C-alpha positions as CSV (number, residue, x, y, z in Angstrom):
1,P,-61.9,95.0,89.6
2,A,-63.8,95.0,92.3
3,A,-61.7,92.9,94.3
4,F,-58.4,95.2,93.5
5,D,-60.6,98.2,94.4
6,A,-61.5,96.8,98.0
7,A,-57.4,95.5,97.8
8,R,-56.8,99.1,97.4
9,A,-59.0,100.4,99.5
10,Q,-57.7,98.4,102.2
11,Q,-54.2,99.1,101.4
12,V,-54.6,103.4,101.2
13,A,-56.6,103.1,104.5
14,L,-53.6,101.6,106.6
15,L,-51.2,103.6,104.8
16,E,-53.3,106.6,106.1
17,G,-53.2,105.9,109.6
18,G,-54.3,102.4,110.0
19,L,-50.8,100.6,110.7
20,E,-50.7,101.9,113.6
21,R,-54.5,101.2,114.7
22,Q,-54.4,97.5,113.3
23,S,-54.0,94.8,115.6
24,R,-51.1,92.1,114.4
25,A,-54.0,89.7,113.6
26,Q,-55.8,92.6,111.8
27,L,-52.7,93.5,109.9
28,F,-51.7,89.5,108.4
29,Q,-54.8,88.9,107.8
30,I,-55.2,91.9,105.5
31,N,-51.7,91.6,103.6
32,S,-52.2,87.5,103.5
33,G,-55.5,88.3,102.1
34,F,-54.0,90.6,99.5
35,H,-52.1,87.4,98.1
36,E,-54.6,85.4,98.5
37,M,-56.6,87.7,96.2
38,I,-53.8,87.8,94.2
39,V,-53.7,84.2,93.3
40,G,-57.2,84.0,93.1
41,C,-57.4,85.7,90.2
42,S,-55.4,82.8,88.3
43,H,-58.7,80.9,89.3
44,N,-55.6,77.8,90.0
45,E,-56.8,76.0,93.2
46,F,-53.7,74.1,93.3
47,F,-51.8,77.4,93.3
48,L,-54.6,79.5,96.0
49,E,-54.7,76.3,97.8
50,A,-50.3,76.7,98.1
51,V,-50.4,80.0,99.3
52,R,-53.4,79.3,101.7
53,R,-50.7,77.2,103.0
54,I,-47.8,78.9,103.4
55,N,-49.8,82.0,104.8
56,R,-51.0,79.4,107.7
57,L,-47.1,78.8,108.3
58,R,-46.3,82.3,108.3
59,R,-49.1,83.0,110.6
60,L,-46.6,81.1,113.1
61,I,-44.0,82.8,112.3
62,E,-45.2,86.4,112.1
63,Y,-47.1,85.5,115.7
64,H,-43.8,85.3,117.1
65,A,-41.4,87.7,115.5
66,T,-41.5,91.1,116.4
67,L,-43.7,93.3,114.7
68,D,-41.7,96.5,112.9
69,R,-44.7,98.5,112.0
70,S,-42.2,100.5,110.2
71,R,-41.8,98.3,107.4
72,L,-45.5,97.7,106.6
73,R,-45.7,101.2,104.8
74,Q,-43.1,100.2,102.3
75,Q,-45.3,96.9,102.4
76,C,-48.4,98.4,101.2
77,Q,-46.7,100.7,98.9
78,E,-45.4,97.9,97.4
79,H,-49.2,95.9,97.2
80,L,-50.1,99.3,95.5
81,E,-47.7,99.1,92.7
82,I,-48.3,95.5,92.4
83,L,-52.0,96.7,91.8
84,D,-50.9,99.9,89.3
85,R,-49.2,96.9,86.9
86,L,-51.4,94.4,87.3
87,E,-54.6,97.1,86.3
88,G,-52.3,98.6,83.6
89,G,-52.1,95.0,82.0
90,D,-48.4,94.4,82.9
91,M,-48.1,91.3,84.2
92,S,-44.4,90.4,83.4
93,S,-43.7,93.5,85.1
94,A,-46.1,92.9,88.1
95,A,-44.8,89.5,88.7
96,A,-41.2,90.3,88.6
97,F,-42.4,93.3,91.3
98,M,-44.3,90.5,93.6
99,K,-41.2,88.4,93.4
100,L,-39.3,90.9,94.8
101,H,-41.3,91.7,97.0
102,I,-41.7,88.8,98.4
103,E,-38.1,88.2,98.6
104,G,-37.8,91.5,100.4
105,A,-40.0,90.6,102.7
106,R,-38.8,86.8,103.1
107,K,-35.1,88.7,103.9
108,I,-36.3,91.0,107.1
109,K,-38.7,88.4,108.7
110,V,-35.9,86.0,108.6
111,G,-33.4,88.2,110.2
112,T,-36.4,88.7,113.2
113,V,-36.8,85.1,113.8
114,G,-34.1,83.6,116.4
């Protein structure tokens, strides 16, 4: 619960103006940290290490892509929706929404790297 509260507070702070004030590195850290926190709840070290490796690869891509901050508002709202579903106990819905969230981000980011 404390990790969810902290993640929620971070996402709300981003929506309330932090998206414009944070550096590219800070935004990446907050958002990748969100995904690591969610996977960390599984208590499966193999899954968590896999997400950490993916985040290291993502960092390379994201730092070379043009940062479109307009899409970050939707990302934050989706993170909050995932937290709502998890806290509501609807794990299947949260998992399905997370899949859509990741797939949507992948499509955007593949289009920005070239």
